[in-house]
Every structure is written in structure tokens, then in C-alpha cells.
C-alpha positions as CSV (number, residue, x, y, z in Angstrom):
1,M,13.6,104.7,53.1
2,E,12.9,101.1,54.1
3,K,10.9,99.1,51.6
4,V,7.7,97.3,52.8
5,P,7.3,93.8,51.3
6,M,3.8,92.8,50.3
7,T,1.9,90.6,48.0
8,A,0.0,92.0,45.0
9,A,-3.3,91.3,46.8
10,G,-2.2,93.1,49.9
11,H,-1.1,96.1,47.8
12,A,-4.5,96.1,46.0
13,A,-6.3,96.0,49.4
14,L,-4.4,99.1,50.6
15,E,-5.1,101.0,47.4
16,S,-8.8,100.1,47.7
17,E,-8.9,101.4,51.3
18,L,-7.0,104.6,50.3
19,K,-9.5,105.2,47.5
20,R,-12.5,104.6,49.8
21,R,-11.1,106.9,52.5
22,T,-10.3,109.8,50.0
23,S,-13.3,109.6,47.8
24,E,-16.1,108.5,50.2
25,E,-15.1,109.1,53.9
26,R,-13.3,112.4,53.5
27,P,-16.3,114.2,51.8
28,R,-18.8,112.6,54.2
29,I,-16.8,113.8,57.2
30,I,-16.4,117.3,55.8
31,E,-20.1,117.4,55.3
32,L,-20.6,116.4,58.9
33,I,-18.3,119.2,60.1
34,A,-20.1,121.8,58.0
35,E,-23.5,120.6,59.3
36,A,-22.3,120.7,62.9
37,R,-20.9,124.2,62.4
38,G,-24.4,125.3,61.5
39,H,-25.6,124.4,65.0
40,G,-24.0,127.4,66.5
41,D,-21.5,127.6,69.4
42,L,-18.5,125.4,68.6
43,S,-17.1,125.3,72.1
44,E,-20.0,123.2,73.4
45,N,-20.9,121.4,70.2
46,A,-20.3,117.6,70.7
47,E,-21.2,116.8,67.1
48,Y,-18.6,119.2,65.8
49,H,-15.8,117.8,68.0
50,A,-16.7,114.2,67.1
51,A,-16.7,115.1,63.4
52,K,-13.3,116.9,63.8
53,E,-11.9,113.9,65.6
54,A,-13.2,111.5,62.8
55,H,-11.6,113.8,60.3
56,S,-8.3,113.7,62.1
57,L,-8.3,109.9,62.4
58,N,-9.2,109.5,58.7
59,E,-6.5,111.9,57.5
60,G,-4.0,110.1,59.7
61,R,-4.9,106.8,58.2
62,I,-4.7,108.3,54.7
63,M,-1.2,109.5,55.3
64,E,-0.2,106.1,56.7
65,L,-1.6,104.3,53.7
66,E,0.1,106.7,51.3
67,D,3.4,106.1,53.1
68,K,3.1,102.3,53.0
69,L,2.1,102.3,49.3
70,S,5.0,104.6,48.3
71,R,7.4,102.2,50.0
72,A,5.8,99.0,48.8
73,E,7.9,96.3,47.3
74,I,5.4,94.0,45.6
75,I,6.6,90.4,45.4
76,D,4.9,88.3,42.8
77,V,4.2,85.1,44.6
78,A,3.3,83.3,41.3
79,K,6.9,83.6,40.1
80,L,8.1,81.6,43.1
81,S,5.9,78.6,42.2
82,G,8.7,76.2,41.3
83,S,10.4,76.7,44.7
84,T,10.3,73.9,47.3
85,T,11.8,76.0,50.1
86,I,9.7,78.4,52.1
87,K,10.0,82.1,51.2
88,F,7.9,85.2,51.4
89,G,4.5,84.6,50.0
90,A,4.4,80.8,50.6
91,T,1.3,79.2,51.8
92,V,2.4,76.6,54.3
93,T,0.3,73.7,55.9
94,L,1.7,72.6,59.2
95,V,0.7,70.1,61.8
96,D,1.4,70.6,65.5
97,E,3.3,67.5,66.6
98,D,1.9,67.7,70.2
99,T,-1.8,68.2,69.4
100,D,-2.0,66.9,65.7
101,E,-3.8,70.2,65.0
102,E,-3.4,71.2,61.3
103,M,-3.0,74.8,60.3
104,K,-2.5,76.8,57.1
105,Y,-0.6,80.1,56.9
106,Q,0.5,82.4,54.1
107,I,3.7,84.4,54.9
108,V,3.1,88.0,54.1
109,G,4.4,91.5,54.9
110,D,3.7,93.2,58.3
111,V,1.1,95.5,56.7
112,E,-1.2,92.7,55.5
113,A,-0.8,90.2,58.3
114,D,-4.1,88.9,59.7
115,V,-4.0,85.6,61.6
116,K,-7.8,85.3,61.4
117,Q,-7.4,85.1,57.6
118,G,-4.4,82.8,57.9
119,K,-1.8,85.4,57.0
120,I,1.2,85.7,59.2
121,S,3.9,88.4,59.2
122,I,7.3,87.6,57.8
123,S,8.7,89.0,61.1
124,S,6.6,86.7,63.3
125,P,8.4,83.9,65.2
126,I,6.7,81.1,63.3
127,A,7.4,82.7,59.9
128,R,11.1,83.3,60.8
129,A,11.4,79.6,61.8
130,L,9.8,78.5,58.6
131,I,11.9,80.5,56.1
132,G,14.3,78.3,54.2
133,K,12.7,75.1,55.3
134,S,11.0,72.5,53.0
135,K,8.1,70.0,53.0
136,S,8.6,67.2,55.7
137,D,11.0,69.4,57.8
138,T,10.3,69.9,61.5
139,V,10.6,73.3,63.0
140,E,10.8,74.4,66.6
141,V,9.2,77.7,67.4
142,A,9.6,79.6,70.7
143,T,6.2,81.0,71.6
144,P,5.0,82.8,74.7
145,G,3.4,79.6,75.9
146,G,6.6,77.6,75.5
147,A,8.4,75.8,72.6
148,R,6.2,74.2,69.9
149,S,7.2,71.7,67.3
150,Y,5.6,71.7,63.8
151,E,6.0,69.4,60.8
152,I,5.6,71.0,57.4
153,L,3.0,69.1,55.3
154,S,3.0,71.3,52.2
155,V,4.4,74.4,50.6
156,K,2.5,76.2,47.8
157,Y,2.9,79.5,46.0
158,S,-0.3,80.9,44.5
């Protein structure tokens, strides 16, 4: 079984979602199914079919969460704080050398990646280019829009 690297915060978020889905969503959906059953003919009961579909989607997500949590390898980012090179868990501030646009990303596992929150996957092109580099280094990243060049302004572990 392949381990899934993640931060402690990412692991806690998955556990929280799993708990919510099993203790709140599952009983709510089961109640909806029971209520829809009481309306009679199941073959033409849209409420029943919608509730069954919601149940199926919820159970699928629960299985997915359980799988990821069972294979999780939690990496304590705080223990890496003395490091000056970029590794998993690092929060990196970059500046685009063409546009002078500054951006900040934390390198996390595939499961917890969310660009809108500034979390990029360890397997993304930009993260792969950053791994092993240090502050003041310049990295070249091949993107769908062409090659981009970034300067690393800071590296933090928190």
C-alpha cells in the first residue's frame, strides 16, 4: 500500500469530514430514504431515488476518506523548522520574475492541495521545481502557458 503524505492539519481536516459524514450525513440521508419509502410506489418516486443517490455518494466518500486516513503518513512540519532547503510542508514565498507578482504557497500532499488556500500538491510542476532549492534561488517551471521563472523570497516551516 502506497503511503499518502499529509500535514497534521490536513489529516485533522479529513478526520473531521469523516466524522461529520458518518455521524450527521449518514443518519440524515437514511431518514430521507425512510420518509420517501412511505410515499408509496418506489419506481416513480423521485425523492426516493434522489435520497438513494445521495446515500451512495456519501458512502463512497466515506470509503475514500477511510482509505486515505489508513494510508496517511503524517509529516510534522514543525520538526523541519531549522531547514533552509524546501521540502514537503514548506511555506514558500515566490516572486514571478516577469510580472513581479508575489505569491505564497505551502507544499502539501495531493489529498489536501487547494490552490485557493495557497496549498499546492507535492506532485505539481511548481512544487517539484521548488523541492531542494533555497531562499534567493531562481527556479524555472514549465507551465501550460509556457515556461515561468520565479525567485524564492522566503522559506518557512510552521
